[in-house]
Residue frames relative to the residue before (quaternion, step in Angstrom):
aa qw qx qy qz dx dy dz
M 1.0000 0.0000 0.0000 0.0000 0.00 0.00 0.00
N 0.4308 -0.6858 0.5203 0.2710 3.55 -1.03 0.77
E 0.7158 -0.5066 0.2937 0.3805 3.49 -1.31 0.43
Y 0.6368 0.5348 -0.3231 0.4518 3.59 1.00 -0.83
E 0.6513 0.5168 -0.3066 0.4634 3.55 0.96 -0.90
V 0.6448 0.5289 -0.3234 0.4471 3.56 0.96 -0.85
F 0.7121 0.4449 -0.2856 0.4619 3.60 0.81 -0.88
R 0.5820 0.5445 -0.3846 0.4657 3.58 1.13 -0.46
L 0.6620 0.4974 -0.3032 0.4717 3.57 0.97 -0.83
I 0.6259 0.5392 -0.3345 0.4535 3.55 1.00 -0.86
W 0.7301 0.4291 -0.2646 0.4613 3.62 0.79 -0.85
W 0.5542 0.5536 -0.3914 0.4829 3.54 1.22 -0.32
A 0.6684 0.4821 -0.2883 0.4875 3.56 0.97 -0.95
L 0.6688 0.5038 -0.3157 0.4463 3.61 0.90 -0.85
L 0.5940 0.5335 -0.3655 0.4784 3.61 1.08 -0.62
G 0.6470 0.5094 -0.3247 0.4653 3.57 0.95 -0.78
V 0.6328 0.5277 -0.3241 0.4648 3.58 1.04 -0.78
L 0.6619 0.5016 -0.3050 0.4661 3.56 0.96 -0.82
L 0.6487 0.4982 -0.3301 0.4712 3.60 0.95 -0.75
I 0.6450 0.4973 -0.3179 0.4854 3.56 1.02 -0.80
G 0.6305 0.5297 -0.3276 0.4632 3.60 1.02 -0.78
L 0.6323 0.5178 -0.3280 0.4738 3.57 1.01 -0.77
A 0.6846 0.4879 -0.2961 0.4534 3.61 0.85 -0.93
V 0.6964 0.4721 -0.2747 0.4656 3.58 0.93 -0.89
M 0.7614 0.3968 -0.2157 0.4650 3.62 0.81 -0.92
D 0.7476 0.3275 -0.2089 0.5386 3.59 0.94 -0.78
G 0.5530 0.6509 -0.3875 0.3470 3.56 1.17 -0.48
F 0.6786 0.4632 -0.3329 0.4627 3.60 0.90 -0.76
D 0.5364 0.5940 -0.4016 0.4452 3.62 1.16 -0.34
L 0.6848 0.4734 -0.2663 0.4857 3.52 0.91 -1.06
G 0.6683 0.5036 -0.3059 0.4541 3.59 0.89 -0.87
T 0.6328 0.5360 -0.3134 0.4627 3.55 1.04 -0.79
A 0.6481 0.5171 -0.3037 0.4695 3.59 0.98 -0.88
V 0.6474 0.5130 -0.3175 0.4658 3.59 0.99 -0.80
L 0.7279 0.4435 -0.2433 0.4628 3.59 0.91 -0.89
M 0.4954 0.7219 -0.4076 0.2594 3.62 1.12 -0.62
P 0.7041 0.4560 -0.3097 0.4477 3.69 0.73 -0.89
F 0.7159 0.4637 -0.2533 0.4565 3.59 1.14 -0.57
I 0.6849 0.4547 -0.2762 0.4979 3.56 1.05 -0.77
G 0.7024 0.3965 -0.2513 0.5350 3.59 1.10 -0.67
K 0.1768 -0.8162 0.5429 0.0884 3.64 -0.31 1.19
T 0.7602 0.2620 -0.1572 0.5734 3.56 1.19 -0.48
D 0.6688 -0.4803 0.3575 0.4406 3.58 -1.23 0.25
A 0.6573 0.5165 -0.3172 0.4479 3.59 0.91 -0.86
E 0.6632 0.4943 -0.3060 0.4714 3.58 0.95 -0.81
R 0.6384 0.5036 -0.3376 0.4743 3.59 0.97 -0.68
R 0.6247 0.5157 -0.3426 0.4759 3.62 1.05 -0.67
V 0.5900 0.5494 -0.3700 0.4617 3.60 1.06 -0.61
V 0.6795 0.4914 -0.2897 0.4614 3.57 0.81 -1.02
I 0.6534 0.5073 -0.3208 0.4613 3.59 0.90 -0.90
N 0.7110 0.4786 -0.2772 0.4343 3.58 0.89 -0.85
T 0.5134 0.6026 -0.4384 0.4255 3.61 1.23 0.00
I 0.7832 0.2851 -0.1589 0.5292 3.58 1.05 -0.66
G 0.4702 0.7184 -0.4290 0.2807 3.60 1.18 -0.39
P 0.7469 0.4074 -0.2686 0.4516 3.67 0.79 -0.81
V 0.7697 0.4140 -0.1917 0.4467 3.62 1.17 -0.40
W 0.5221 0.6894 -0.4162 0.2809 3.59 1.14 -0.48
E 0.6298 0.5493 -0.3395 0.4316 3.59 1.01 -0.79
G 0.6461 0.5133 -0.3116 0.4711 3.59 0.98 -0.86
N 0.6460 0.5286 -0.3322 0.4392 3.62 1.00 -0.71
Q 0.5735 0.6074 -0.3807 0.3966 3.60 1.19 -0.47
V 0.4937 0.6678 -0.4375 0.3449 3.61 1.23 -0.32
W 0.6080 0.5630 -0.3513 0.4359 3.60 1.15 -0.61
L 0.6134 0.5271 -0.3382 0.4811 3.61 1.12 -0.64
V 0.6677 0.4933 -0.3007 0.4695 3.56 0.92 -0.91
L 0.6509 0.5222 -0.3091 0.4562 3.59 0.97 -0.91
G 0.6572 0.5184 -0.3149 0.4475 3.59 0.96 -0.90
A 0.6783 0.4753 -0.2957 0.4760 3.58 0.88 -0.94
G 0.6562 0.5203 -0.3137 0.4475 3.57 0.97 -0.82
A 0.6425 0.5289 -0.3144 0.4567 3.55 1.03 -0.82
I 0.6436 0.5097 -0.3177 0.4744 3.57 1.01 -0.82
F 0.6513 0.5311 -0.3152 0.4408 3.56 0.94 -0.92
A 0.7663 0.3927 -0.2154 0.4606 3.59 0.80 -0.98
A 0.7607 0.3844 -0.2146 0.4770 3.61 0.85 -0.87
W 0.7972 0.1606 -0.0684 0.5779 3.60 1.06 -0.70
P 0.0817 -0.8636 0.4938 0.0603 3.63 0.60 1.09
M 0.6647 0.4890 -0.3294 0.4588 3.59 0.93 -0.76
L 0.5985 0.5354 -0.3537 0.4796 3.61 1.10 -0.64
Y 0.6383 0.5147 -0.3255 0.4709 3.55 0.92 -0.87
A 0.6736 0.5121 -0.3126 0.4316 3.61 0.82 -0.94
V 0.7060 0.4611 -0.2677 0.4661 3.55 0.81 -1.01
A 0.6925 0.4771 -0.2980 0.4516 3.62 0.80 -0.98
F 0.7326 0.4307 -0.2606 0.4581 3.62 0.77 -0.95
S 0.6456 0.4670 -0.3361 0.5021 3.61 1.20 -0.32
G 0.6954 0.4798 -0.2852 0.4526 3.59 0.83 -0.93
F 0.7596 0.3372 -0.1756 0.5277 3.54 0.99 -0.87
Y 0.2162 0.8351 -0.4912 0.1205 3.59 1.18 0.47
A 0.6793 0.4725 -0.2999 0.4748 3.59 0.85 -0.95
A 0.6516 0.4988 -0.3222 0.4720 3.60 0.99 -0.77
M 0.6124 0.5348 -0.3452 0.4687 3.61 1.07 -0.67
L 0.6531 0.4969 -0.3293 0.4671 3.59 0.94 -0.77
L 0.6147 0.5372 -0.3421 0.4653 3.58 1.02 -0.76
L 0.6547 0.5118 -0.2987 0.4694 3.54 0.99 -0.93
L 0.6855 0.4886 -0.2993 0.4493 3.62 0.79 -0.97
F 0.6755 0.4899 -0.3131 0.4536 3.60 0.85 -0.91
S 0.6528 0.4747 -0.3389 0.4834 3.62 1.03 -0.59
L 0.6210 0.5307 -0.3467 0.4611 3.62 1.08 -0.59
F 0.5845 0.5933 -0.3637 0.4172 3.58 1.14 -0.66
L 0.6014 0.5991 -0.3616 0.3856 3.60 1.10 -0.64
R 0.6155 0.5917 -0.3547 0.3812 3.60 1.07 -0.62
P 0.7165 0.4204 -0.3047 0.4658 3.65 0.61 -0.93
V 0.6373 0.5222 -0.3294 0.4612 3.56 1.04 -0.77
G 0.6595 0.5175 -0.2920 0.4604 3.59 0.98 -0.90
F 0.6605 0.5003 -0.3058 0.4690 3.59 0.92 -0.87
T 0.6940 0.4907 -0.2799 0.4464 3.58 0.97 -0.89
Y 0.8178 0.3452 -0.1407 0.4386 3.59 0.77 -1.03
R 0.4903 0.7118 -0.4354 0.2517 3.57 1.11 -0.54
S 0.8061 0.2930 -0.1231 0.4993 3.59 0.69 -1.11
K 0.3692 0.7275 -0.4982 0.2936 3.62 1.18 0.42
L 0.7713 0.2205 -0.1265 0.5834 3.61 1.14 -0.66
Q 0.4892 -0.6626 0.4898 0.2859 3.53 -1.20 0.58
N 0.4823 0.7049 -0.4176 0.3101 3.61 1.27 -0.34
S 0.4487 -0.7257 0.4542 0.2563 3.57 -0.75 1.11
R 0.6319 0.5201 -0.3485 0.4569 3.61 1.03 -0.71
W 0.6057 0.5553 -0.3399 0.4574 3.60 1.04 -0.78
R 0.7173 0.4469 -0.2572 0.4687 3.54 0.74 -1.07
G 0.6304 0.5351 -0.3388 0.4488 3.59 1.06 -0.72
F 0.6177 0.5371 -0.3450 0.4593 3.61 1.06 -0.69
W 0.7171 0.4367 -0.2756 0.4682 3.58 0.84 -0.87
D 0.5508 0.5836 -0.4026 0.4404 3.57 1.17 -0.42
W 0.7159 0.4263 -0.2600 0.4879 3.55 0.90 -0.94
A 0.5769 0.5539 -0.3853 0.4603 3.60 1.16 -0.45
L 0.6395 0.4923 -0.3132 0.5006 3.60 1.05 -0.78
F 0.5955 0.5511 -0.3571 0.4627 3.63 1.02 -0.69
A 0.6900 0.4601 -0.2824 0.4822 3.59 0.86 -0.97
G 0.6571 0.5213 -0.3112 0.4469 3.55 1.06 -0.68
G 0.6670 0.4388 -0.3075 0.5176 3.56 1.29 -0.16
L 0.6917 0.4995 -0.2899 0.4336 3.58 0.94 -0.89
V 0.6824 0.5053 -0.3141 0.4247 3.61 0.78 -0.94
P 0.6726 0.4638 -0.3355 0.4690 3.71 0.76 -0.72
A 0.6314 0.5289 -0.3453 0.4499 3.58 0.99 -0.79
L 0.6644 0.4951 -0.2991 0.4733 3.57 0.99 -0.84
V 0.6779 0.5114 -0.2954 0.4379 3.57 0.85 -1.00
Y 0.6130 0.5442 -0.3503 0.4532 3.62 1.00 -0.77
G 0.6995 0.4611 -0.2842 0.4661 3.59 0.86 -0.91
V 0.6257 0.5312 -0.3389 0.4599 3.58 1.02 -0.78
A 0.6283 0.5259 -0.3483 0.4555 3.62 1.00 -0.71
F 0.6379 0.5129 -0.3290 0.4710 3.59 0.94 -0.80
G 0.6540 0.5347 -0.3163 0.4316 3.55 0.93 -0.92
N 0.6740 0.4937 -0.2872 0.4685 3.56 1.03 -0.78
V 0.6100 0.5478 -0.3395 0.4611 3.53 1.12 -0.73
L 0.6589 0.5135 -0.3084 0.4551 3.58 0.96 -0.87
Q 0.7015 0.4537 -0.2664 0.4807 3.59 1.03 -0.72
G 0.5063 -0.5915 0.4612 0.4256 3.56 1.10 -0.72
V 0.2608 -0.7649 0.5784 0.1116 3.54 -1.05 0.85
P 0.4536 -0.7236 0.4508 0.2597 3.65 -0.87 0.90
F 0.3595 0.6892 -0.5607 0.2854 3.54 -0.06 1.33
S 0.0642 -0.7849 0.6151 0.0375 3.56 -1.25 0.36
F 0.3097 -0.7232 0.5832 0.2025 3.58 -1.36 0.22
D 0.3637 -0.6878 0.5748 0.2534 3.51 -1.24 0.54
Y 0.7752 -0.3540 0.2381 0.4659 3.59 -1.26 -0.06
F 0.7205 0.4176 -0.2317 0.5028 3.59 1.12 -0.75
L 0.5037 -0.6776 0.3983 0.3586 3.63 1.28 0.36
R 0.3650 0.6800 -0.5359 0.3424 3.54 1.02 0.83
M 0.3361 -0.7877 0.4910 0.1596 3.50 -0.72 1.12
S 0.0533 -0.7581 0.6473 0.0578 3.56 -1.18 0.66
Y 0.1726 -0.7855 0.5923 0.0479 3.52 -0.99 0.95
T 0.1655 -0.8337 0.5244 0.0512 3.58 -0.75 1.02
G 0.5168 0.6630 -0.4085 0.3556 3.58 1.23 0.16
T 0.3168 -0.7214 0.5830 0.1985 3.57 -1.33 0.09
L 0.6471 -0.5150 0.3870 0.4077 3.54 -1.28 0.26
V 0.6475 0.5180 -0.3071 0.4670 3.53 1.02 -0.86
G 0.6461 0.5390 -0.3182 0.4368 3.58 1.05 -0.83
L 0.5840 0.5837 -0.3797 0.4172 3.60 1.13 -0.49
F 0.7040 0.4391 -0.2508 0.4987 3.57 1.11 -0.70
N 0.1834 0.7846 -0.5609 0.1902 3.55 0.70 1.11
P 0.7426 -0.4578 0.2391 0.4264 3.63 -1.20 0.40
F 0.6973 0.4533 -0.3034 0.4650 3.64 0.77 -0.93
A 0.6471 0.5132 -0.3300 0.4571 3.59 0.95 -0.82
L 0.6433 0.5133 -0.3313 0.4615 3.58 1.00 -0.74
L 0.6118 0.5289 -0.3503 0.4724 3.57 1.08 -0.66
C 0.6446 0.4925 -0.3168 0.4915 3.58 0.98 -0.79
G 0.6041 0.5501 -0.3433 0.4633 3.58 1.10 -0.66
L 0.6560 0.5040 -0.3033 0.4730 3.60 1.00 -0.80
V 0.5901 0.5370 -0.3609 0.4829 3.59 1.10 -0.69
S 0.6647 0.4976 -0.3128 0.4613 3.60 0.85 -0.94
V 0.6563 0.5060 -0.3261 0.4548 3.63 0.82 -0.89
A 0.6790 0.5008 -0.3045 0.4421 3.60 0.81 -1.00
M 0.7131 0.4506 -0.2924 0.4505 3.60 0.80 -0.93
L 0.6640 0.4797 -0.3308 0.4686 3.64 1.02 -0.54
I 0.5829 0.5183 -0.3760 0.5003 3.62 1.20 -0.47
M 0.6238 0.5322 -0.3341 0.4647 3.60 0.95 -0.81
H 0.6741 0.4876 -0.2818 0.4780 3.57 0.93 -0.93
G 0.6474 0.5179 -0.3066 0.4676 3.58 0.99 -0.76
A 0.6359 0.5273 -0.3103 0.4704 3.54 1.07 -0.82
A 0.6518 0.5060 -0.3189 0.4663 3.54 1.02 -0.80
Y 0.6463 0.5090 -0.3237 0.4673 3.61 1.03 -0.74
I 0.6432 0.5053 -0.3287 0.4722 3.62 0.93 -0.83
A 0.6415 0.5208 -0.3325 0.4546 3.58 0.98 -0.77
C 0.6555 0.5060 -0.3133 0.4648 3.59 1.09 -0.65
K 0.7781 0.3892 -0.1628 0.4653 3.59 1.01 -0.83
T 0.7291 0.3689 -0.2470 0.5208 3.67 1.20 0.02
E 0.3229 -0.7271 0.5739 0.1944 3.51 -1.35 0.02
G 0.8380 0.3182 -0.1644 0.4117 3.51 -1.42 0.06
T 0.8673 -0.0387 0.0660 0.4919 3.51 -1.03 -1.01
I 0.6633 0.5034 -0.3122 0.4573 3.57 0.86 -0.96
R 0.6434 0.5095 -0.3285 0.4674 3.60 0.91 -0.80
G 0.6416 0.5343 -0.3227 0.4457 3.59 0.97 -0.77
R 0.6495 0.5055 -0.3034 0.4801 3.56 0.99 -0.89
A 0.6345 0.5398 -0.3189 0.4520 3.56 1.02 -0.87
R 0.6415 0.5319 -0.3148 0.4544 3.59 0.98 -0.85
R 0.6702 0.4970 -0.3002 0.4622 3.53 0.93 -0.92
A 0.6320 0.5180 -0.3150 0.4827 3.58 1.07 -0.77
G 0.6515 0.5300 -0.3078 0.4471 3.54 1.03 -0.78
V 0.6160 0.5353 -0.3405 0.4670 3.57 1.07 -0.75
A 0.6892 0.4747 -0.2927 0.4627 3.58 0.86 -0.95
A 0.6797 0.4851 -0.3007 0.4607 3.59 0.91 -0.86
G 0.6451 0.5189 -0.3269 0.4559 3.61 0.99 -0.76
G 0.6352 0.5105 -0.3311 0.4757 3.57 1.02 -0.75
A 0.6475 0.5133 -0.3193 0.4641 3.58 1.05 -0.79
V 0.6044 0.5508 -0.3607 0.4486 3.61 1.05 -0.66
V 0.6634 0.5118 -0.3148 0.4458 3.57 0.86 -0.92
V 0.6874 0.4849 -0.2775 0.4640 3.59 0.87 -0.99
L 0.7172 0.4697 -0.2602 0.4442 3.54 0.75 -1.09
F 0.6343 0.5227 -0.3249 0.4680 3.61 1.07 -0.80
A 0.6431 0.5082 -0.3224 0.4735 3.58 0.99 -0.81
L 0.6495 0.5111 -0.3113 0.4692 3.60 0.93 -0.88
A 0.6665 0.4931 -0.3089 0.4660 3.60 0.93 -0.88
G 0.6427 0.5193 -0.3254 0.4597 3.60 1.01 -0.72
F 0.6490 0.5077 -0.3179 0.4690 3.55 0.99 -0.79
W 0.6644 0.4756 -0.3113 0.4853 3.58 0.97 -0.79
A 0.6443 0.5220 -0.3375 0.4456 3.64 0.90 -0.81
S 0.6373 0.5373 -0.3524 0.4254 3.62 0.97 -0.69
R 0.7241 0.4070 -0.2502 0.4975 3.60 1.22 -0.28
L 0.4772 0.6590 -0.4421 0.3776 3.51 1.24 0.16
N 0.5012 -0.6015 0.5136 0.3510 3.54 -1.29 0.33
G 0.1355 -0.8123 0.5657 0.0423 3.55 -0.31 1.28
F 0.5233 -0.6350 0.4924 0.2835 3.53 -1.38 -0.12
V 0.1172 -0.7879 0.6045 0.0100 3.52 -0.95 1.04
L 0.3576 -0.7589 0.5127 0.1823 3.52 -0.74 1.12
G 0.1942 -0.7708 0.5985 0.0997 3.59 -0.94 0.95
H 0.8169 -0.0889 0.1155 0.5580 3.56 -0.69 -1.10
Y 0.1274 0.7810 -0.6060 0.0815 3.60 -1.06 0.81
A 0.6814 -0.5435 0.3208 0.3707 3.55 -1.24 0.39
G 0.6237 -0.5306 0.3501 0.4549 3.60 1.20 -0.33
T 0.6484 -0.5583 0.3582 0.3737 3.53 -1.30 0.47
D 0.7289 0.3390 -0.2387 0.5449 3.60 1.20 -0.27
G 0.3597 0.7657 -0.4634 0.2639 3.55 1.22 0.47
P 0.6876 -0.4842 0.3417 0.4195 3.56 -1.30 0.14
S 0.5037 -0.6281 0.4911 0.3325 3.56 -1.24 0.38
N 0.3612 0.6672 -0.5430 0.3599 3.49 0.36 1.40
M 0.2609 -0.8325 0.4713 0.1295 3.55 -0.20 1.28
L 0.6128 0.5616 -0.3474 0.4340 3.60 1.27 0.02
L 0.5928 0.5886 -0.3509 0.4231 3.57 1.34 0.06
K 0.6596 0.4476 -0.3249 0.5090 3.60 0.95 0.79
T 0.2912 -0.7092 0.6021 0.2229 3.51 -1.39 0.15
V 0.0607 -0.7900 0.6100 -0.0109 3.56 -0.97 0.92
T 0.1316 -0.7703 0.6207 0.0647 3.54 -1.01 0.86
R 0.3393 -0.7150 0.5734 0.2118 3.56 -1.30 0.47
L 0.0123 0.7979 -0.5996 0.0605 3.54 -0.90 1.05
P 0.5267 -0.6137 0.4634 0.3622 3.63 -1.00 0.65
G 0.8328 0.2269 -0.1779 0.4726 3.56 -1.05 0.83
A 0.3879 0.7573 -0.4643 0.2458 3.59 1.24 0.14
L 0.5787 0.5944 -0.3799 0.4092 3.58 1.18 -0.44
M 0.6548 0.4865 -0.3107 0.4878 3.59 1.26 -0.28
G 0.4289 0.7586 -0.4296 0.2365 3.60 1.29 -0.21
N 0.6652 0.5125 -0.3096 0.4461 3.60 0.93 -0.80
Y 0.6495 0.5057 -0.3173 0.4710 3.58 1.09 -0.66
H 0.6361 0.5049 -0.3333 0.4789 3.57 1.10 -0.59
A 0.6658 0.5023 -0.2927 0.4676 3.58 1.07 -0.79
M 0.7853 0.0730 -0.0144 0.6146 3.60 1.06 -0.78
P 0.2422 -0.8177 0.5051 0.1325 3.61 0.12 1.26
V 0.5611 0.6057 -0.4038 0.3941 3.65 1.10 -0.49
L 0.5802 0.5944 -0.3941 0.3934 3.62 1.11 -0.42
A 0.4916 0.6614 -0.4331 0.3650 3.59 1.22 -0.27
V 0.5171 0.6437 -0.4159 0.3812 3.60 1.21 -0.34
V 0.6019 0.5864 -0.3633 0.4024 3.61 1.10 -0.65
P 0.7154 0.3760 -0.2889 0.5132 3.68 0.65 -0.88
A 0.5654 0.5897 -0.3975 0.4178 3.63 1.10 -0.55
V 0.6300 0.5156 -0.3359 0.4737 3.61 1.02 -0.76
G 0.6151 0.5475 -0.3516 0.4454 3.60 1.03 -0.64
F 0.6928 0.4554 -0.2697 0.4898 3.55 0.92 -0.92
L 0.7134 0.4771 -0.2732 0.4345 3.59 0.71 -1.07
G 0.6236 0.5342 -0.3468 0.4534 3.59 1.04 -0.65
A 0.6649 0.4874 -0.3016 0.4789 3.56 0.96 -0.83
I 0.6454 0.5072 -0.3207 0.4727 3.60 0.98 -0.81
A 0.6546 0.5039 -0.3168 0.4661 3.60 0.92 -0.84
A 0.6290 0.5278 -0.3364 0.4611 3.59 0.99 -0.77
V 0.6399 0.5263 -0.3216 0.4583 3.58 0.94 -0.86
L 0.6835 0.4844 -0.2967 0.4584 3.57 0.87 -0.95
L 0.6523 0.5053 -0.3096 0.4726 3.58 1.03 -0.74
F 0.6070 0.5256 -0.3492 0.4831 3.60 1.08 -0.69
R 0.6947 0.4780 -0.2866 0.4547 3.58 0.85 -0.94
A 0.6412 0.5247 -0.3318 0.4511 3.59 1.08 -0.58
E 0.3083 -0.7913 0.4776 0.2254 3.57 1.29 -0.26
K 0.6457 0.4424 -0.3427 0.5195 3.56 1.11 0.67
F 0.8407 0.2347 -0.1609 0.4606 3.53 -1.42 0.23
P 0.0044 -0.8225 0.5684 -0.0227 3.64 0.58 1.09
H 0.6400 0.5284 -0.3550 0.4304 3.64 0.98 -0.66
L 0.6116 0.5159 -0.3556 0.4831 3.61 1.12 -0.53
A 0.6192 0.5308 -0.3416 0.4671 3.59 1.05 -0.71
F 0.6294 0.5298 -0.3268 0.4651 3.58 1.04 -0.75
I 0.6498 0.5025 -0.3070 0.4806 3.62 0.98 -0.88
A 0.6537 0.5092 -0.3164 0.4618 3.60 0.94 -0.87
S 0.6400 0.5282 -0.3096 0.4643 3.54 1.02 -0.82
G 0.6604 0.5114 -0.3008 0.4603 3.55 1.01 -0.81
L 0.6221 0.5282 -0.3252 0.4777 3.52 1.10 -0.70
S 0.6253 0.5339 -0.3343 0.4607 3.56 1.04 -0.77
L 0.6431 0.5080 -0.3233 0.4732 3.58 0.96 -0.81
A 0.6502 0.5116 -0.3214 0.4606 3.59 0.95 -0.80
G 0.6581 0.5182 -0.3066 0.4520 3.54 1.00 -0.80
V 0.6594 0.5002 -0.3191 0.4618 3.59 0.94 -0.86
I 0.6846 0.4657 -0.2989 0.4744 3.60 0.86 -0.90
G 0.6517 0.5163 -0.3213 0.4533 3.57 0.97 -0.82
T 0.5815 0.5857 -0.3662 0.4299 3.59 1.13 -0.60
A 0.6499 0.5127 -0.3151 0.4643 3.56 0.99 -0.87
G 0.6753 0.5066 -0.2996 0.4444 3.58 0.93 -0.89
V 0.6799 0.4828 -0.2880 0.4709 3.57 0.93 -0.93
S 0.6453 0.5209 -0.3338 0.4482 3.61 1.00 -0.75
L 0.7112 0.4663 -0.2672 0.4531 3.62 0.98 -0.75
F 0.5141 0.6969 -0.4198 0.2719 3.59 1.02 -0.82
P 0.5858 -0.2056 -0.7839 0.0096 1.65 -1.86 1.72
F 0.4661 0.6883 -0.4528 0.3225 3.61 1.20 0.19
M 0.2555 -0.7471 0.5954 0.1487 3.55 -1.21 0.65
L 0.7822 -0.0714 0.0579 0.6162 3.58 1.02 -0.77
P 0.1785 -0.8101 0.5505 0.0938 3.61 -0.08 1.31
S 0.3566 -0.7072 0.5734 0.2095 3.50 -1.30 0.49
S 0.3125 -0.7650 0.5355 0.1743 3.57 -0.75 1.03
S 0.6949 0.4756 -0.2809 0.4604 3.60 1.13 -0.54
D 0.7710 0.0444 -0.0277 0.6347 3.58 1.20 -0.59
P 0.2679 -0.8103 0.4945 0.1646 3.64 0.13 1.23
N 0.6323 0.5501 -0.3531 0.4159 3.63 1.00 -0.68
A 0.6638 0.4978 -0.2918 0.4758 3.59 1.23 -0.41
S 0.3464 0.7638 -0.4719 0.2720 3.57 1.29 0.13
L 0.3596 -0.7356 0.5332 0.2127 3.55 -1.03 0.79
M 0.0246 0.7930 -0.6080 0.0286 3.59 -0.84 0.94
I 0.6911 -0.5091 0.3129 0.4065 3.55 -1.24 0.36
W 0.6806 0.5104 -0.3092 0.4250 3.63 1.02 -0.50
D 0.8122 0.2351 -0.1394 0.5154 3.65 1.11 -0.24
T 0.6423 0.5275 -0.3134 0.4592 3.58 1.23 0.46
S 0.5722 0.6529 -0.3700 0.3307 3.58 1.19 -0.30
S 0.5822 -0.5102 0.4871 0.4043 3.50 -1.41 0.03
S 0.7116 -0.4437 0.3211 0.4401 3.58 -1.31 -0.04
L 0.6735 -0.4898 0.3625 0.4185 3.55 -1.23 0.33
L 0.6401 0.5311 -0.3281 0.4479 3.60 0.95 -0.86
T 0.6477 0.5227 -0.3157 0.4556 3.57 0.93 -0.86
L 0.6660 0.5003 -0.3000 0.4648 3.56 0.88 -0.90
Q 0.6456 0.5225 -0.3163 0.4585 3.57 1.03 -0.80
I 0.6482 0.5002 -0.3189 0.4775 3.60 0.91 -0.91
M 0.6692 0.5031 -0.3003 0.4571 3.59 0.87 -0.91
A 0.6267 0.5316 -0.3349 0.4610 3.58 1.04 -0.71
G 0.6362 0.5131 -0.3243 0.4763 3.59 1.03 -0.79
A 0.6580 0.5041 -0.3109 0.4650 3.58 0.97 -0.79
A 0.6473 0.5233 -0.3179 0.4540 3.58 1.04 -0.76
V 0.6246 0.5430 -0.3301 0.4539 3.56 1.08 -0.82
I 0.7100 0.4529 -0.2734 0.4648 3.58 1.01 -0.75
F 0.8070 0.3625 -0.1621 0.4371 3.58 0.72 -1.10
M 0.5805 0.5853 -0.4007 0.3999 3.63 1.04 -0.50
P 0.6569 0.4784 -0.3392 0.4739 3.67 0.86 -0.76
L 0.6242 0.5323 -0.3527 0.4501 3.62 1.00 -0.72
I 0.6502 0.5089 -0.3210 0.4640 3.57 0.92 -0.89
I 0.6709 0.4943 -0.3082 0.4588 3.61 0.87 -0.91
L 0.6574 0.5141 -0.3107 0.4549 3.57 0.98 -0.86
Y 0.6670 0.5002 -0.2984 0.4646 3.56 0.90 -0.88
T 0.6528 0.5105 -0.3138 0.4635 3.56 0.96 -0.87
S 0.6409 0.5138 -0.3236 0.4696 3.59 0.99 -0.86
W 0.6573 0.5030 -0.3336 0.4513 3.59 0.92 -0.79
V 0.6160 0.5457 -0.3480 0.4490 3.63 0.98 -0.77
Y 0.7084 0.4422 -0.2751 0.4764 3.59 0.82 -0.97
Y 0.5933 0.5503 -0.3728 0.4540 3.58 1.12 -0.45
V 0.6637 0.5008 -0.2936 0.4717 3.55 0.97 -0.91
L 0.7464 0.3855 -0.2005 0.5041 3.59 1.03 -0.81
R 0.3069 0.7712 -0.5061 0.2345 3.58 1.21 0.35
G 0.6615 0.5013 -0.3868 0.4019 3.53 -1.29 0.38
P 0.5813 -0.6248 0.4008 0.3332 3.59 -1.21 0.53
V 0.3854 -0.6350 0.6101 0.2758 3.55 -1.38 0.34
T 0.0904 -0.8250 0.5579 0.0075 3.58 -0.67 1.10
L 0.6532 -0.5115 0.3931 0.3964 3.53 -1.30 0.35
S 0.6451 0.5307 -0.3253 0.4433 3.56 0.99 -0.84
A 0.6469 0.5101 -0.3275 0.4626 3.60 1.04 -0.74
I 0.6263 0.5168 -0.3410 0.4737 3.62 1.00 -0.70
E 0.6812 0.4852 -0.2962 0.4613 3.59 0.88 -0.90
R 0.6699 0.5055 -0.3023 0.4520 3.58 1.02 -0.80
D 0.7880 0.2487 -0.1202 0.5503 3.58 0.98 -0.86
D 0.0692 0.8615 -0.5010 0.0448 3.57 1.01 0.86
H 0.6753 0.5168 -0.3017 0.4312 3.57 1.01 -0.75
T 0.7372 0.3828 -0.2348 0.5048 3.65 1.13 -0.42
A 0.6029 0.5733 -0.3690 0.4143 3.63 1.12 -0.46
Y 0.5696 -0.5868 0.4498 0.3590 3.55 -1.25 0.50
């Protein structure tokens, strides 16, 4: 392989790593917020659940910033199409994310039960909506998005916000919600004790079972979708001009990479086996940290399945298949990818080390007695 091809593959893989990092690190925040009104039966119990993520959720947002920044710098045309075409969905996502910092800050400022109840459900919405939108976005990418380019590579998008919430995309959204609830339940089980931990385990069993069923249903449906097949193109080291190729749509094309390389089936297998292992560990009522690891592996498998199924496409076009974006014709220049790789080698280990140190310092469960003792500092 030539150098340009290698760096394009590297940044395709790194983008996948960043998306998985976002799901694993920020996903349990979202899942915990969704579960909080149900696992916490009293105000004190809800404060315990909130305080499991209150000190760390902001740091986890770095993965969202890194993912968006990587797309902007390494895949500028992907950034332009996705952030323009999904603009209304992005606003819905951002406004729902705004509920979290406001909810964490203001919920316990007043003793009034109606005040606190309002912010409890605001935090619930701030967890549910992003989890759903993330999955819906993946569902639309797998089906293709209605965009095209003219001769001057000016993009036009013909979709609507309502159109994004089509049946298959909603199914993918349910997969996302179920797996993030499973992940959140595993985190709560790691960070709490007694009754709250027991409720979290039961929620994790239900969510993990839903992940297995919904992921299987989504895979069956995806195998019958009209996927995208690459024909003639400029080559793996060709220019970043997405109009220099031919693409056809064929039923079952999303399964093509698995037929060509059966070993790739290990990726969706990790998604299934991780969820099953998490369920078994929840039911065993032991080793909550292992359940959290298993849940994280399931998330990685599910997201990896989407990437492997689409390869080499990154954002197919349903209205003009020839305009589909793929890794060979959508990237920045070789120099840009090289500079970004050098920055990633330096800063990614620092981010991981710092994050690890934060969680080490904050290790141990959050208890009712700790909330009562530090009432003025707890969320």
